[in-house]
C-alpha positions in Angstrom: -248.8 204.0 -60.7 -245.9 204.5 -58.3 -247.2 207.8 -57.1 -250.7 206.5 -56.8 -249.5 203.7 -54.5 -247.4 206.1 -52.5 -250.2 208.6 -52.1 -252.6 205.7 -51.2 -250.2 204.5 -48.5 -249.9 208.1 -47.1 -253.7 208.2 -46.8 -253.7 204.8 -45.1 -251.1 206.1 -42.6 -253.4 209.1 -41.9 -256.2 206.8 -40.9 -253.9 204.7 -38.8 -252.8 207.8 -37.0 -256.5 208.5 -36.2 -256.6 205.1 -34.5 -253.7 206.0 -32.3 -255.1 209.4 -31.3 -258.8 208.3 -31.1 -258.7 204.5 -30.2 -262.3 204.3 -28.9 -264.0 203.5 -32.2 -261.5 200.7 -32.9 -261.9 199.3 -29.4 -265.7 199.3 -29.8 -265.4 197.6 -33.2 -263.4 194.8 -31.6 -265.3 194.4 -28.3 -268.8 194.6 -29.6 -268.6 191.3 -31.6 -267.1 189.6 -28.6 -270.1 190.7 -26.6 -272.5 189.2 -29.2 -270.5 185.9 -29.1 -270.8 185.7 -25.3 -274.5 186.7 -25.4 -275.6 184.3 -28.1 -273.2 181.5 -27.2 -273.9 181.3 -23.5 -277.2 183.1 -22.8 -279.2 182.0 -25.8 -277.2 179.1 -27.3 -278.7 176.5 -25.0 -282.1 177.0 -26.6 -280.9 176.7 -30.2 -280.5 173.4 -31.9 -277.8 172.9 -34.6 -278.9 171.1 -37.8 -277.4 167.6 -37.7 -276.3 168.1 -34.1 -273.1 169.6 -32.7 -272.0 172.4 -30.4 -273.9 175.7 -31.0 -270.8 177.8 -30.3 -268.9 176.0 -33.0 -271.8 176.7 -35.4 -272.0 180.3 -34.2 -268.4 181.5 -34.5 -268.1 181.3 -38.3 -271.3 183.2 -38.6 -270.0 185.8 -36.2 -266.9 186.2 -38.2 -269.1 187.0 -41.2 -271.3 189.4 -39.2 -268.3 191.3 -38.1 -267.2 191.8 -41.7 -270.7 193.0 -42.5 -270.8 195.5 -39.6 -267.6 197.1 -41.0 -269.6 198.9 -43.6 -270.8 201.3 -40.9 -267.3 202.4 -39.9 -266.3 203.0 -43.5 -269.5 204.9 -44.2 -269.0 207.1 -41.1 -265.4 207.9 -41.9 -266.1 208.8 -45.5 -269.2 211.0 -44.7 -267.3 212.8 -41.9 -264.4 213.7 -44.2 -266.8 214.8 -46.9 -269.1 216.9 -44.6 -266.1 218.7 -43.0 -264.6 219.6 -46.4 -261.5 217.4 -45.8 -262.2 215.4 -49.0 -262.4 218.6 -51.0 -259.1 219.7 -49.6 -257.5 216.4 -50.6 -259.0 216.8 -54.1 -257.3 220.2 -54.4 -253.9 218.9 -53.6 -251.3 217.4 -56.0 -252.0 213.8 -55.3 -253.4 210.8 -57.1 -257.2 211.1 -57.3 -257.6 207.5 -56.2 -255.5 208.0 -53.0 -258.4 209.0 -50.8 -260.5 205.9 -51.5 -257.5 203.6 -51.7 -256.2 204.8 -48.4 -259.6 204.3 -46.8 -259.7 200.8 -48.2 -256.2 200.0 -46.9 -256.9 201.2 -43.4 -260.2 199.4 -43.2 -258.7 196.1 -44.4 -256.0 196.4 -41.7 -258.7 197.0 -39.1 -260.6 193.9 -40.4 -257.5 191.7 -40.0 -257.1 193.0 -36.5 -260.8 192.3 -35.7 -260.6 188.8 -37.2 -257.5 187.9 -35.1 -259.3 189.1 -31.9 -262.5 187.2 -32.9 -260.5 184.0 -33.6 -258.8 184.3 -30.2 -262.2 184.8 -28.6 -263.6 181.8 -30.5 -260.7 179.6 -29.3 -261.3 180.8 -25.8 -265.0 179.7 -25.8 -264.4 176.3 -27.4 -264.5 176.9 -31.2 -261.9 175.0 -33.2 -261.1 174.9 -36.9 -261.2 171.2 -37.8 -260.0 171.6 -41.4 -256.4 171.6 -42.5 -254.2 174.8 -42.6 -255.1 175.5 -46.3 -258.8 175.2 -45.7 -258.6 177.5 -42.6 -256.6 180.1 -44.5 -259.1 179.9 -47.4 -262.0 180.5 -44.9 -260.3 183.6 -43.5 -259.6 184.7 -47.1 -263.3 184.5 -48.0 -264.1 186.6 -44.9 -261.7 189.3 -46.0 -263.0 189.2 -49.5 -266.5 189.8 -48.2 -265.2 192.7 -46.1 -263.4 194.1 -49.2 -266.7 194.1 -51.1 -268.7 195.7 -48.3 -265.9 198.3 -47.9 -266.6 199.6 -51.4 -270.3 199.6 -50.6 -269.6 201.8 -47.6 -267.3 204.1 -49.6 -270.0 204.6 -52.2 -272.7 205.3 -49.7 -270.4 207.7 -47.8 -269.7 209.7 -50.9 -273.4 210.0 -51.9 -274.8 210.6 -48.4 -274.1 214.2 -47.2 -274.9 213.8 -43.5 -272.9 211.6 -41.1 -276.0 211.1 -39.0 -277.4 209.1 -41.9 -275.2 206.2 -40.7 -278.0 205.5 -38.3 -280.2 204.7 -41.2 -277.6 202.2 -42.5 -277.5 200.6 -39.1 -281.2 200.1 -39.2 -280.7 198.1 -42.5 -277.5 196.2 -41.5 -279.1 194.6 -38.5 -282.1 193.0 -40.2 -279.9 191.9 -43.2 -277.5 190.3 -40.7 -280.2 188.4 -38.9 -282.0 187.4 -42.1 -279.3 184.8 -42.7 -277.9 181.6 -41.4 -275.5 183.4 -39.0 -277.5 182.5 -35.8 -279.9 179.8 -36.9 -280.5 177.6 -39.9 -282.9 178.9 -42.6 -284.7 175.5 -42.3 -286.3 176.8 -39.1 -287.8 179.7 -41.0 -291.0 179.9 -43.2 -290.2 178.6 -46.7 -290.1 182.0 -48.5 -288.1 183.6 -45.7 -285.7 180.7 -45.5 -285.0 181.0 -49.3 -284.2 184.7 -48.9 -281.9 183.9 -45.9 -280.2 181.1 -47.8 -279.2 183.3 -50.7 -278.1 186.3 -48.5 -274.4 187.0 -49.3 -273.7 186.7 -45.6 -275.2 183.3 -45.6 -273.1 182.2 -48.6 -269.9 183.1 -46.8 -271.1 181.6 -43.5 -271.9 178.3 -45.2 -268.6 178.3 -47.1 -266.5 179.1 -44.0 -268.4 176.5 -41.9 -267.5 173.9 -44.6 -263.8 175.0 -44.6 -263.6 175.1 -40.8 -265.4 171.8 -40.5 -268.0 173.3 -38.2 -271.4 171.8 -37.4 -274.2 172.7 -39.7 -271.9 173.0 -42.7 -273.4 172.7 -46.2 -271.3 171.7 -49.2 -271.0 173.7 -52.5 -271.2 177.3 -51.2 -267.6 178.3 -51.8 -268.1 179.4 -55.4 -271.2 181.4 -54.4 -269.2 183.0 -51.5 -266.6 184.1 -54.0 -269.2 185.2 -56.6 -271.2 187.5 -54.4 -268.3 189.7 -53.2 -266.9 189.9 -56.7 -270.3 191.0 -58.0 -270.5 193.7 -55.3 -267.0 195.0 -56.1 -267.8 195.0 -59.8 -270.8 197.2 -59.1 -269.7 199.5 -56.3 -266.0 200.1 -57.1 -266.7 202.0 -60.4 -269.7 203.7 -58.7 -267.3 204.8 -55.9 -264.8 206.2 -58.3 -267.5 208.0 -60.2 -269.0 209.5 -57.1 -265.6 210.7 -55.9 -264.9 212.4 -59.2 -268.3 214.1 -59.1 -268.1 215.0 -55.4 -269.2 218.7 -55.0 -269.6 219.2 -51.3 
């Protein structure tokens, strides 16, 4: 276990070194959500009503935190597929290191990136008028739910990266991520949608976390009772895709 942790940290430091030498992807991952906040909050927000009243930007920001965690799956997928397609992963598998170190290192680096993005997004939210109205414990719990969701999507990204051979296939994932993100309560309430579509949007894992974080932040449009669902969805995703990722890594033959 000691060597597994040490090797995992070595792989994490490898990915952090990539950030230093090639910072553009990290900068884009931080600035793009800010652009969406400004666009929806100031350009479109005036035409969107919040259920029960309230400021739309306060309604939007918890949803944007969730969307940012969902978008992280693309970066994970691209990094894993790039290493696999270039033979880097095979090289690591031939070295005297813990077999779990490659995926654990990827997990560690992406979680650190997610913390950075959340800090920047929270600062952006404060700058545009969003405020957490709950106590410190509730606020920390909300950010914990966001990181839990990111952790779950991270293993989804690792699994897809290991089974998809071509890095260009990331585009296909982007085509799926956008509709799934919009088919939620991130931007508007599901009550404004047709009945069957609103039901799907309500039970979207992104919607569950958005509802729970709005409740914990005390934001407008909050709905009670979603915290348990917001915990259950990520745990279910981890239970499915973590073992699948380990299995895919062991059987990797590229």
